[in-house]
C-alpha positions in Angstrom: -31.9 18.4 -4.9 -28.5 16.7 -5.6 -28.6 12.9 -5.8 -27.1 11.0 -2.8 -23.6 9.6 -3.2 -22.7 6.1 -2.0 -19.5 5.9 0.0 -18.5 2.3 0.6 -16.5 1.3 3.6 -15.4 -2.1 5.0 -18.2 -2.1 7.5 -21.2 -0.3 6.0 -22.7 1.8 3.2 -23.2 5.4 4.1 -25.6 7.7 2.3 -24.3 11.3 1.9 -26.4 14.1 0.5 -23.9 16.5 -1.2 -26.4 19.3 -1.2 -26.2 19.4 2.6 -22.4 19.6 2.8 -21.5 23.1 3.9 -19.2 25.1 1.6 -15.9 26.0 3.4 -14.1 29.2 2.5 -10.3 29.1 2.1 -8.7 32.4 3.0 -5.4 33.8 1.7 -4.0 36.2 4.2 -0.9 38.4 4.2 0.5 41.2 6.4 -1.4 43.8 4.4 -4.9 44.4 5.7 -6.4 44.7 2.2 -4.8 41.5 0.9 -7.2 39.0 2.3 -9.3 37.2 -0.3 -11.7 34.3 -0.1 -12.0 31.7 -2.8 -15.8 31.8 -2.4 -15.9 35.5 -3.3 -14.1 36.0 -6.6 -16.5 38.8 -7.7 -14.9 41.1 -5.2 -11.3 40.0 -5.8 -8.8 42.8 -6.5 -5.0 43.2 -6.5 -3.4 46.0 -4.5 -2.8 49.0 -6.7 0.7 49.7 -8.1 2.4 52.1 -10.4 4.4 50.7 -13.3 7.6 52.5 -12.4 7.4 50.9 -8.9 7.7 47.5 -10.5 10.8 48.6 -12.5 12.5 50.1 -9.5 11.7 47.1 -7.4 13.6 44.9 -9.9 16.4 47.2 -10.9 17.5 48.5 -7.5 17.8 44.9 -6.2 19.6 43.7 -9.3 22.2 46.5 -9.4 22.7 46.2 -5.6 23.5 42.5 -6.1 25.7 43.4 -9.1 27.6 45.8 -6.9 27.9 43.4 -4.1 29.1 40.4 -6.1 31.4 42.3 -8.4 33.9 41.3 -5.8 33.0 37.6 -5.0 34.8 34.9 -3.1 33.7 32.2 -5.6 32.3 32.4 -9.1 30.6 29.3 -10.5 30.2 29.3 -14.2 27.3 27.2 -15.3 24.1 26.5 -13.3 23.7 22.9 -14.3 23.6 19.9 -12.0 27.4 20.0 -11.2 27.5 23.7 -10.6 24.4 23.9 -8.5 25.5 20.8 -6.4 28.8 22.6 -5.7 26.9 25.8 -4.8 24.7 23.9 -2.4 27.7 22.4 -0.6 29.7 25.6 -0.5 26.8 27.8 0.6 25.7 25.4 3.4 29.2 24.8 4.8 30.6 28.3 4.3 27.9 30.9 4.8 30.5 33.6 5.0 31.5 33.2 1.3 29.9 35.3 -1.4 29.1 32.9 -4.2 28.1 34.3 -7.7 26.6 31.8 -10.2 26.8 32.9 -13.9 24.4 31.1 -16.2 24.2 31.9 -20.0 20.7 30.6 -20.4 17.6 32.3 -19.2 16.6 29.1 -17.5 19.2 27.5 -15.1 19.4 23.7 -14.8 21.4 22.8 -17.9 20.4 19.5 -19.4 19.0 18.2 -16.1 15.3 18.9 -16.6 14.9 15.6 -18.4 16.7 12.2 -18.5 18.1 10.7 -21.7 16.4 11.3 -25.1 13.8 13.6 -23.5 12.5 10.9 -21.2 11.3 12.0 -17.7 13.0 9.7 -15.2 16.5 10.4 -13.9 18.9 7.5 -13.1 21.7 7.9 -10.6 24.2 5.2 -9.7 25.0 4.6 -6.1 26.4 6.2 -3.9 25.0 9.4 -5.5 21.7 8.5 -3.7 23.3 9.9 -0.6 23.1 13.4 -2.1 19.4 12.8 -2.9 18.9 11.9 0.8 20.6 15.2 1.7 18.2 17.1 -0.5 15.2 15.0 0.7 14.3 13.8 -2.8 12.4 10.6 -3.0 13.5 7.9 -5.4 13.0 4.2 -6.4 15.8 2.0 -5.1 16.8 -0.5 -7.8 19.8 -2.0 -6.1 22.9 -0.5 -7.6 21.1 2.5 -8.9 18.2 4.7 -8.0 15.5 6.4 -10.2 14.0 9.8 -9.5 10.5 9.9 -11.1 11.3 13.1 -13.0 14.6 14.8 -13.5 12.8 18.1 -13.0 12.1 17.1 -9.4 15.8 16.8 -8.7 16.7 20.1 -10.5 13.8 22.2 -9.1 14.5 21.0 -5.6 18.3 21.6 -5.9 17.8 25.0 -7.5 15.2 26.1 -4.9 17.5 25.2 -2.0 20.5 27.0 -3.6 18.6 30.2 -4.3 17.4 30.3 -0.7 20.9 30.7 0.7 21.5 34.4 1.5 25.1 34.3 0.3 24.3 33.1 -3.2 23.3 35.2 -6.3 22.4 33.7 -9.6 23.0 35.9 -12.7 21.2 34.1 -15.5 21.0 35.3 -19.1 24.7 36.3 -18.5 27.6 34.8 -20.4 31.2 34.5 -19.4 33.3 35.8 -22.3 36.8 35.5 -20.9 38.8 34.8 -17.8 40.7 37.4 -15.7 44.3 36.3 -15.3 47.3 37.3 -13.1 50.9 36.3 -13.8 53.2 36.0 -10.7 56.1 38.3 -11.2 58.5 36.0 -9.4 57.5 32.5 -10.7 55.8 33.5 -13.9 52.8 31.3 -12.9 49.5 32.2 -14.6 46.5 32.3 -12.2 42.8 32.8 -12.8 41.4 35.6 -10.7 37.9 36.2 -12.0 35.6 36.3 -15.1 34.6 38.7 -17.8 30.8 38.8 -18.4 28.2 40.2 -20.7 24.5 39.7 -21.4 24.2 36.5 -23.3 22.2 38.1 -26.1 25.1 40.6 -26.5 27.7 37.8 -26.4 26.0 36.0 -29.2 25.8 39.0 -31.4 29.3 40.5 -31.4 29.6 39.8 -35.1 26.4 41.7 -35.9 26.9 44.8 -33.9 29.7 47.3 -33.1 31.9 46.9 -30.1 30.0 46.1 -26.9 32.5 46.0 -24.0 31.9 43.6 -21.1 31.8 43.7 -17.3 34.0 41.9 -14.8 33.8 40.0 -11.6 36.9 39.5 -9.4 37.1 36.4 -7.2 39.5 34.1 -5.5 38.4 30.9 -7.2 36.5 30.2 -10.4 34.6 26.9 -10.6 33.7 26.1 -14.2 31.0 23.6 -15.0 29.9 24.5 -18.5 29.4 21.0 -19.9 30.5 19.8 -23.3 27.6 21.0 -25.6 26.1 24.2 -26.7 27.5 27.6 -27.8 29.2 28.1 -24.4 30.2 24.4 -23.7 33.5 23.7 -22.1 34.2 27.5 -22.2 36.9 27.8 -19.6 38.8 24.7 -20.8 38.8 26.0 -24.4 39.9 29.4 -23.2 42.7 27.8 -21.2 43.9 26.1 -24.3 44.0 29.5 -26.1 45.9 31.0 -23.2 48.4 28.1 -23.2 49.2 28.5 -26.9 49.9 32.2 -26.6 53.4 32.1 -25.0 54.8 29.3 -27.1 53.9 26.6 -29.6 52.6 23.4 -28.2 54.3 20.2 -29.3 53.2 18.0 -26.4 49.6 17.7 -25.3 48.7 18.4 -21.7 47.2 15.2 -20.2 46.5 15.6 -16.4 45.6 11.9 -16.1 49.2 11.0 -17.0 50.4 12.7 -13.8 51.0 10.7 -10.7 48.9 13.2 -8.8 46.6 15.4 -11.0 46.9 18.7 -9.2 46.9 22.3 -10.4 49.2 22.6 -13.4 50.6 25.5 -15.4 48.3 27.1 -18.0 51.3 27.5 -20.3 51.2 24.5 -22.7 47.7 23.6 -21.8 45.9 21.5 -24.4 42.5 19.8 -24.4 42.4 16.1 -24.2 39.1 15.9 -26.1 36.0 14.0 -24.9 35.9 10.3 -26.0 33.0 8.1 -26.8 30.3 6.9 -24.4 31.3 4.5 -21.6 29.2 5.0 -18.5 31.3 2.8 -16.2 34.6 4.5 -17.0 33.1 8.0 -17.5 31.4 8.6 -14.1 34.4 7.4 -12.1 36.8 9.5 -14.2 34.8 12.7 -13.8 34.4 12.5 -10.1 38.0 11.4 -9.5 39.4 14.0 -11.9 37.5 17.0 -10.5 40.1 19.4 -9.2 41.8 22.7 -9.5 43.1 22.3 -13.0 45.3 25.5 -13.0 45.7 27.9 -10.1 42.4 29.7 -9.4 40.3 27.5 -11.7 38.5 24.3 -10.6 36.7 22.4 -13.4 34.0 19.9 -12.8 31.3 18.0 -14.6 31.4 17.1 -18.3 33.7 20.1 -19.0 36.3 18.0 -17.4 35.9 15.3 -20.1 37.2 17.8 -22.6 40.2 18.6 -20.4 41.2 15.0 -19.6 40.1 13.2 -22.7 37.7 11.0 -20.7 34.6 9.3 -21.9 31.1 10.8 -22.0 28.6 9.2 -19.7 25.3 9.6 -21.3 22.0 9.7 -19.4 23.2 8.9 -15.9 23.6 11.7 -13.5 25.3 10.5 -10.4 28.7 11.9 -11.4 27.3 15.3 -12.1 26.1 15.7 -8.5 29.1 14.1 -6.9 31.6 16.0 -9.1 29.9 19.1 -7.8 30.4 17.9 -4.2 34.0 17.2 -4.8 34.5 20.5 -6.6 33.2 22.3 -3.5 35.9 20.5 -1.5 38.5 21.5 -4.1 37.4 25.1 -3.9 37.7 25.2 -0.1 41.1 23.4 -0.1 42.6 26.1 -2.5 40.6 29.1 -1.3 42.9 30.5 1.4 46.0 30.3 -0.7 44.4 32.0 -3.7 42.8 34.7 -1.6 46.3 35.5 -0.1 47.8 35.6 -3.6 45.1 38.0 -4.8 45.5 40.2 -1.7 49.2 40.4 -2.2 48.7 41.4 -5.8 46.1 44.2 -5.4 45.3 44.4 -1.7 42.4 43.1 0.4 38.8 43.9 -0.6 
C-alpha cells in the first residue's frame, strides 16, 4: 500500500491515500474513427497506415501549388526576421486580399531574434514598441521606459505562428534572392523594382563549385527588403541597388537619403550605400523607424538593412525598432502599392 501524503491547508491537515486515487484516462480524438488513443493504453497504440509516396505527394503538390500561386504576388518580403515578419503581420491582417510571399534564405525563419544580445535569453524593447507586443498578446515585464520579454523566442515564435496562419501568406524558406527584377520607364528613364530572382539557398551558395544553375522568378508590385546587415545575404537588396546604380555611370557623389528634406523614393541611378556606423542605441532606433520607406520605386527597405543605406548607427541588442520599422514598412508598402501596380499593368498587362 502506498504511504499517505500530507496536504497542508490553512485550516487543517488532510490525509490522502494515493493508492485510492482513481487513474483518469486522457483521450486524443480526431475525425478519423481509428485515430482515438488513450494514454493509459500505450500497448495498443498504433499510427494510421501510410505509403511513403503518399507523404511525398502531400508535400510536393502543396508546395508547387503555392509556387504557382505566388509566382505572381502582390508583395514579396525578403527576409523573415523581426522586421519582415512584423510587416507581414500588419499587411496580412489589414489587407487580406493581398498575396504576400516571404522569402527566407535560412531553413529556420526568425533571423537573429531567437535570442537577445550575446546569446542571452531575454529581449528588451524600448517603449512604445510594447504596443506591438500588446497586439500580439505577448506578456512582458514593464520596467518604465522599456519592457522585457522573458525569452526572445517567445516573441518570435508567437509572431511567426500568427503570420503563418494568415491564408494570404506563404513562407518560402531555404530560398535565396539572387537578384532583383527591374523595369525602366520608356518615357522617364526611371528604374523600378518589379520582383525578385530566387534560387534554393544551397544552390545560391555553390555557384562557384557547380556549373550554371539558373534561377526562378517572382513578379510583384512591391518588394520589401529586410535582410539585415550580417551574414552571406545581409543587406542584399541595398548592395544590389548600389551595383545597379553604378552601371549607367560613374559615381562621384554618394547617395545620402538623410540629406534630403523629405526622404522619399529616389532614383536607383547613382545609388551608393551610406555604410552602417558604430553602435548608438538612442540614435539608431529612431533613425531606423523614421527612415523606413520606399527607397527607390518598387522597393521598400526596413530594419537594419536600412542602416547600410542611410549610414545610420547600429542599435545592438534592443529590438523595438525592428518591430516598429516593420509596422511602418507595411504602411509604406500600402501607400505605394496602387501606383506601382498600375505601372506594372501598363508595362505588361494585368495578371
